[in-house]
C-alpha positions as CSV (number, residue, x, y, z in Angstrom):
1,M,-42.7,-31.0,24.7
2,N,-42.7,-34.8,24.2
3,E,-45.0,-36.4,26.6
4,N,-43.1,-39.6,26.6
5,V,-39.9,-38.0,28.0
6,R,-39.5,-38.3,31.7
7,R,-38.1,-35.4,33.8
8,I,-35.4,-36.8,36.1
9,S,-35.2,-35.3,39.7
10,F,-31.7,-34.3,40.9
11,F,-30.8,-34.8,44.4
12,D,-27.4,-33.1,45.4
13,T,-25.5,-34.6,48.2
14,T,-22.3,-32.5,47.9
15,L,-22.8,-31.1,51.4
16,R,-23.2,-34.4,53.1
17,D,-21.7,-37.4,51.1
18,G,-19.3,-35.1,49.4
19,E,-18.1,-33.6,52.8
20,Q,-17.5,-37.3,54.2
21,A,-14.3,-37.5,52.0
22,P,-11.0,-36.8,53.6
23,A,-10.1,-33.0,53.5
24,N,-13.6,-32.0,52.3
25,A,-14.8,-30.3,55.5
26,M,-17.1,-27.4,55.0
27,G,-18.4,-24.8,57.5
28,P,-22.1,-23.9,57.9
29,E,-21.6,-20.4,56.0
30,D,-19.7,-22.3,53.2
31,K,-22.6,-24.9,53.1
32,L,-25.2,-22.2,52.8
33,D,-23.3,-20.4,50.0
34,L,-22.9,-23.6,48.1
35,A,-26.6,-24.7,48.8
36,L,-27.7,-21.5,47.2
37,R,-25.5,-21.8,44.3
38,I,-26.7,-25.5,43.9
39,E,-30.3,-24.6,44.1
40,A,-29.7,-22.0,41.1
41,L,-28.7,-24.9,39.0
42,G,-32.2,-26.2,39.2
43,V,-31.4,-29.1,41.7
44,D,-34.6,-30.5,43.2
45,R,-33.3,-31.5,46.6
46,I,-30.3,-30.5,48.5
47,E,-28.9,-32.7,51.4
48,T,-27.6,-30.5,54.1
49,G,-25.8,-33.0,56.3
50,F,-26.3,-35.2,59.3
51,P,-27.6,-32.9,61.9
52,A,-27.2,-35.3,64.9
53,S,-23.6,-35.7,64.0
54,S,-22.1,-32.2,65.0
55,P,-23.1,-28.7,65.9
56,S,-21.7,-27.7,62.4
57,D,-24.1,-29.8,60.4
58,F,-27.0,-28.8,62.8
59,E,-26.2,-25.2,62.1
60,A,-25.8,-25.7,58.4
61,T,-29.3,-27.4,58.1
62,R,-30.8,-24.4,60.3
63,L,-29.3,-21.9,57.9
64,I,-30.1,-23.7,54.6
65,S,-33.7,-24.4,55.7
66,K,-34.2,-20.7,56.1
67,H,-32.8,-19.5,52.9
68,L,-33.8,-22.0,50.1
69,T,-36.6,-20.6,47.9
70,R,-37.3,-23.4,45.5
71,A,-35.4,-26.6,46.2
72,R,-36.4,-29.0,49.1
73,F,-33.8,-29.6,51.7
74,T,-33.0,-33.2,53.1
75,T,-31.3,-34.4,56.3
76,F,-29.6,-37.5,56.9
77,C,-30.5,-39.7,59.9
78,R,-29.6,-43.2,61.2
79,A,-32.7,-45.2,62.2
80,V,-32.5,-43.6,65.6
81,A,-35.0,-41.5,67.4
82,G,-32.6,-39.0,68.5
83,D,-31.3,-38.5,65.0
84,V,-34.8,-37.8,63.6
85,L,-35.6,-35.4,66.4
86,A,-32.4,-33.5,65.8
87,A,-33.1,-33.3,62.1
88,V,-36.7,-31.7,62.9
89,E,-35.2,-29.5,65.6
90,A,-32.5,-28.1,63.1
91,G,-34.9,-27.6,60.1
92,G,-38.5,-27.8,61.1
93,T,-40.8,-29.7,58.9
94,A,-41.7,-27.3,56.1
95,N,-40.0,-28.2,52.7
96,H,-38.0,-30.8,54.7
97,Q,-37.2,-34.3,53.6
98,V,-35.9,-36.7,56.2
99,Q,-33.9,-39.5,54.9
100,V,-33.5,-42.6,57.2
101,A,-30.5,-44.8,56.7
102,A,-31.2,-48.5,56.6
103,T,-28.9,-51.5,56.7
104,G,-29.5,-53.4,53.4
105,S,-27.1,-56.4,53.5
106,D,-26.4,-59.4,55.8
107,L,-22.7,-58.4,55.5
108,H,-23.3,-55.0,57.2
109,L,-25.8,-56.6,59.6
110,K,-23.3,-59.1,60.7
111,Y,-19.9,-57.1,60.9
112,K,-21.0,-53.5,61.2
113,R,-24.3,-53.3,63.1
114,R,-24.5,-56.8,64.8
115,I,-28.2,-57.0,64.6
116,T,-30.6,-59.2,63.0
117,R,-32.8,-58.6,59.8
118,E,-35.9,-58.2,61.9
119,Q,-34.2,-55.6,64.0
120,A,-33.0,-53.7,61.0
121,I,-36.5,-53.7,59.6
122,E,-38.2,-52.6,62.9
123,E,-35.8,-49.7,63.4
124,V,-36.6,-48.4,60.0
125,V,-40.3,-48.8,60.5
126,E,-40.2,-47.0,63.8
127,S,-38.0,-44.2,62.4
128,V,-40.3,-43.5,59.5
129,R,-43.4,-43.6,61.7
130,L,-41.7,-41.1,64.0
131,A,-40.7,-38.7,61.3
132,R,-44.2,-38.7,59.9
133,S,-45.6,-38.2,63.4
134,Y,-43.6,-34.8,63.6
135,G,-45.2,-33.7,60.5
136,V,-42.5,-34.4,57.9
137,E,-44.4,-35.3,54.8
138,S,-41.5,-36.6,52.8
139,V,-39.5,-39.5,54.5
140,T,-37.3,-41.5,52.3
141,V,-35.2,-44.7,53.3
142,G,-31.7,-44.9,52.1
143,I,-30.8,-48.3,52.0
144,E,-27.1,-48.7,52.5
145,D,-25.4,-51.5,50.7
146,A,-28.5,-52.3,48.8
147,S,-26.5,-53.5,45.8
148,R,-25.2,-56.5,47.9
149,G,-28.4,-57.2,49.8
150,E,-30.7,-60.2,49.4
151,D,-34.3,-59.7,48.0
152,D,-35.6,-61.6,51.1
153,L,-34.3,-58.7,53.2
154,L,-34.7,-55.8,50.7
155,R,-38.4,-56.5,49.8
156,P,-39.8,-56.9,53.3
157,M,-37.9,-53.8,54.4
158,T,-39.3,-51.8,51.6
159,E,-42.9,-53.0,51.9
160,R,-42.9,-52.4,55.7
161,A,-41.5,-48.9,55.2
162,V,-44.1,-48.1,52.7
163,E,-46.8,-49.2,55.1
164,A,-45.2,-46.9,57.7
165,G,-45.3,-43.9,55.6
166,A,-42.1,-43.9,53.4
167,T,-42.4,-41.9,50.3
168,G,-39.3,-42.9,48.7
169,F,-36.2,-45.1,48.7
170,V,-32.4,-44.6,47.7
171,V,-31.1,-47.8,46.4
172,A,-27.4,-47.3,47.3
173,D,-24.5,-49.0,45.6
174,T,-22.5,-48.1,48.8
175,S,-19.4,-49.9,47.9
176,G,-19.4,-49.2,44.1
177,A,-19.6,-52.9,43.4
178,M,-22.1,-53.0,40.6
179,T,-22.2,-53.0,36.9
180,P,-24.8,-51.4,34.8
181,D,-26.9,-54.4,34.2
182,G,-27.0,-55.6,37.7
183,Y,-28.0,-52.2,39.0
184,A,-30.6,-51.7,36.4
185,A,-32.0,-55.2,37.4
186,L,-32.0,-54.0,41.0
187,I,-33.9,-50.9,40.3
188,R,-36.6,-52.8,38.4
189,R,-37.2,-55.1,41.3
190,F,-37.5,-52.1,43.7
191,R,-39.8,-50.5,41.1
192,S,-42.1,-53.5,41.3
193,W,-42.2,-53.6,45.1
194,V,-43.5,-50.1,45.6
195,P,-46.5,-48.1,44.6
196,A,-46.1,-46.1,41.3
197,E,-45.9,-42.8,43.1
198,T,-43.2,-43.8,45.3
199,C,-39.8,-42.2,44.4
200,I,-36.8,-44.3,43.7
201,A,-33.4,-42.7,43.7
202,T,-30.0,-44.0,42.5
203,H,-27.0,-43.5,44.8
204,C,-23.9,-44.9,43.1
205,H,-20.2,-44.8,44.1
206,D,-17.3,-44.8,41.7
207,D,-15.0,-47.5,42.9
208,F,-15.1,-49.1,39.5
209,G,-15.4,-45.8,37.7
210,L,-19.0,-46.8,36.9
211,S,-21.0,-44.5,39.0
212,T,-22.3,-42.4,36.1
213,A,-23.0,-45.5,34.0
214,N,-24.7,-47.2,36.8
215,A,-26.9,-44.2,37.6
216,L,-27.9,-43.9,33.9
217,A,-28.8,-47.6,33.9
218,G,-30.9,-47.2,37.0
219,L,-32.8,-44.2,35.6
220,L,-33.4,-46.1,32.4
221,A,-34.7,-49.0,34.4
222,G,-37.4,-46.8,36.1
223,A,-35.6,-44.7,38.8
224,D,-37.1,-41.3,39.3
225,E,-34.2,-39.4,40.8
226,V,-30.4,-39.4,40.8
227,Q,-28.3,-38.5,43.8
228,A,-25.0,-36.9,42.8
229,T,-22.4,-34.4,43.7
230,L,-20.5,-31.6,42.1
231,G,-17.3,-33.0,40.4
232,G,-18.2,-36.4,41.9
233,V,-16.7,-35.7,45.3
234,G,-17.5,-38.2,48.0
235,E,-16.4,-41.3,49.9
236,R,-13.4,-43.1,48.5
237,A,-13.4,-42.7,44.6
238,G,-16.6,-40.4,44.9
239,N,-20.3,-40.3,43.8
240,T,-22.1,-39.9,40.5
241,P,-20.8,-36.5,39.2
242,L,-23.7,-34.3,38.8
243,E,-22.2,-32.5,35.7
244,E,-21.7,-36.0,33.9
245,I,-25.2,-37.3,34.4
246,A,-26.7,-33.7,33.7
247,A,-24.7,-33.6,30.4
248,I,-25.8,-37.0,29.2
249,L,-29.4,-36.3,29.7
250,A,-29.2,-33.0,28.0
251,Y,-27.4,-34.5,25.1
252,K,-29.3,-37.8,24.8
253,E,-32.9,-36.8,25.7
254,D,-34.1,-38.4,22.4
255,E,-32.2,-41.6,22.9
256,T,-33.0,-42.0,26.6
257,G,-36.4,-40.5,26.8
258,L,-35.1,-38.7,29.9
259,R,-34.7,-35.0,30.4
260,T,-33.2,-32.5,33.0
261,D,-33.7,-28.8,33.7
262,I,-30.3,-28.4,35.3
263,D,-28.5,-25.2,34.1
264,L,-25.5,-26.7,32.4
265,A,-23.8,-23.4,32.0
266,A,-23.6,-22.6,35.7
267,M,-22.4,-25.9,36.9
268,Y,-18.7,-25.0,36.5
269,G,-19.0,-21.8,38.5
270,A,-20.5,-23.6,41.4
271,Y,-17.9,-26.4,41.3
272,T,-15.1,-23.8,41.3
273,V,-16.5,-22.3,44.5
274,L,-16.7,-25.9,45.9
275,R,-13.0,-26.5,44.9
276,R,-11.9,-23.3,46.6
277,V,-13.7,-24.2,50.0
278,I,-12.4,-27.6,50.1
279,R,-9.0,-26.7,48.6
280,L,-9.3,-29.3,45.8
281,E,-7.0,-29.1,42.8
282,E,-8.7,-29.0,39.4
283,P,-8.1,-32.3,37.7
284,R,-6.5,-32.1,34.1
285,N,-8.7,-34.6,32.3
286,K,-12.0,-35.0,34.1
287,A,-15.0,-35.0,32.0
288,I,-16.8,-31.5,31.7
289,F,-14.8,-29.9,34.6
290,G,-11.2,-31.0,33.7
291,T,-8.6,-28.2,33.0
292,Y,-8.1,-29.6,29.5
293,A,-11.6,-31.3,29.0
294,F,-11.9,-28.7,26.1
295,G,-8.4,-28.4,25.1
296,T,-6.3,-30.1,22.5
297,A,-2.4,-30.2,21.8
298,A,-2.4,-33.0,18.9
299,G,-1.8,-31.5,15.6
300,I,-4.1,-34.0,13.9
301,H,-6.8,-33.0,16.1
302,Q,-6.1,-29.3,16.0
303,Q,-6.3,-29.3,12.0
304,G,-9.9,-30.6,12.4
305,V,-11.0,-28.3,15.4
306,L,-9.6,-25.3,13.7
307,R,-11.8,-26.0,10.6
308,N,-14.8,-27.4,12.3
309,P,-14.8,-27.9,16.3
310,A,-17.4,-30.5,15.9
311,T,-14.7,-32.8,14.5
312,Y,-13.4,-33.5,18.0
313,E,-15.9,-31.7,20.2
314,Y,-19.1,-33.6,20.7
315,V,-19.5,-31.9,24.1
316,E,-19.5,-28.2,23.3
317,P,-17.5,-26.1,25.9
318,A,-19.7,-22.9,25.7
319,R,-22.8,-25.0,26.7
320,F,-21.0,-25.6,30.1
321,G,-19.6,-22.1,30.6
322,R,-16.2,-23.3,29.4
323,T,-13.9,-22.1,26.7
324,R,-12.1,-24.1,24.0
325,S,-8.2,-24.0,24.4
326,V,-5.8,-25.0,21.7
327,L,-2.4,-25.7,23.2
328,I,0.8,-25.9,21.1
329,G,3.4,-28.4,22.0
330,R,5.8,-30.9,20.3
331,H,2.6,-33.0,19.1
332,S,1.2,-29.9,17.3
333,G,1.9,-29.7,13.5
334,R,2.6,-27.1,11.1
335,T,-1.1,-26.6,10.2
336,V,-1.8,-24.8,13.6
337,L,1.2,-22.5,12.9
338,R,0.1,-21.7,9.4
339,H,-3.4,-20.9,10.8
340,L,-1.8,-18.4,13.3
341,L,0.3,-16.8,10.7
342,E,-2.7,-16.4,8.4
343,Q,-4.6,-14.8,11.2
344,L,-1.7,-12.3,11.2
345,G,-1.8,-11.7,7.5
346,L,1.2,-13.5,6.7
347,E,1.7,-16.3,4.0
348,P,5.4,-17.8,4.6
349,D,6.9,-20.2,2.1
350,D,7.5,-23.8,3.3
351,A,11.1,-23.0,4.3
352,R,10.2,-20.1,6.3
353,L,7.4,-21.9,8.0
354,E,9.7,-24.7,8.9
355,E,12.1,-22.2,10.5
356,L,9.2,-20.6,12.5
357,Y,7.9,-23.9,13.7
358,R,11.5,-24.9,14.8
359,V,12.0,-21.7,16.8
360,H,8.6,-21.0,18.3
361,I,7.2,-24.4,18.8
362,A,9.7,-27.4,18.6
363,E,12.6,-25.8,20.4
364,R,10.8,-23.4,22.8
365,T,8.2,-25.7,24.4
366,D,10.5,-28.7,25.1
367,G,7.6,-31.0,25.8
368,D,5.4,-28.5,27.5
369,C,2.4,-26.8,26.0
370,E,1.7,-23.2,25.4
371,D,-1.6,-21.5,24.6
372,L,-2.2,-20.7,21.1
373,E,-2.7,-16.9,22.0
374,V,0.7,-16.7,23.6
375,I,2.5,-17.9,20.6
376,K,0.3,-15.9,18.4
377,E,1.4,-12.8,20.3
378,R,5.1,-13.8,20.2
379,L,4.9,-14.2,16.4
380,R,2.9,-10.8,16.0
381,Q,6.0,-9.0,18.0
382,E,8.7,-10.7,15.9
383,L,7.1,-10.5,12.4
384,L,4.9,-7.6,12.2
385,P,6.5,-4.0,12.1
386,Q,5.8,-1.9,15.3
């Protein structure tokens, strides 16, 4: 193994931030099932929810804390003593990471919290100390809206939290406002403010469609961990999709110097269960998980794929537990039809090929697509003796 390659830790927040989006509610048993599936992917930390917010999240934390065998679980808390106590009561202290939410921008301090910078720093310090006093060894500070915070707030908050016993920081682009260069610069500043052993995690939202790009930029700038969700579910436009960042690290290890142990082939199965639980329709064009992420209907593409899939498949479907689909429609050409006929042992002349194309593709599909195997079977029944 290349010693210059860094292993990136994965933190899954599907069960907490993912559930915060409208219509994404999950019960405790659903969360337990998903947590075990997510753990099986090789994720390092799984956020169970916000125990102080509801009996459901409290119970989910209790269940998950008892059943995980490898991953650490994390609970979300406001910088409030009662929240920290509820988290510890729900999950105990073994294998437990408490994440304390901090207010990282003057905008949020003025209009959301209505407290001063000094009050914001003190409540974080006291909450970190409290969690450590209960015996929690891993206490992270999740700095909300850090991407719009000023350094003269973020730096003292960070340094004071380290002194109080914080072991990590989550640098949140809560509103999805950043671009990769800006987020990378922010991560580098955080990296310079804390001891080398302190974990820095990315938490990026997708309001500009940049959550994956920003998270990758943050990792390249020195972050140790990426917070992500299956399918990118989460507030508003969602979070960094776990499958996208895992795929990039798997394919681009030599280029990035970063690696992952995530089981790529098992991700789609876990995502399918999540979709069933929250009744989420499968998107057609989403990277890795989309219905047609590995499908093609354009004849000029199909010609290449049929001869060598690498012509249009840089990301390989089998590596992600998916299958290739060649779909026949009005943009498909004669090449794919000739390919089907050759598979059936037939070699029609050009006139017959044109007639078969008109009958079986151009006129029958009317703009819709049919799977290649469906048309192949129709041709078999019509052209081959029974």
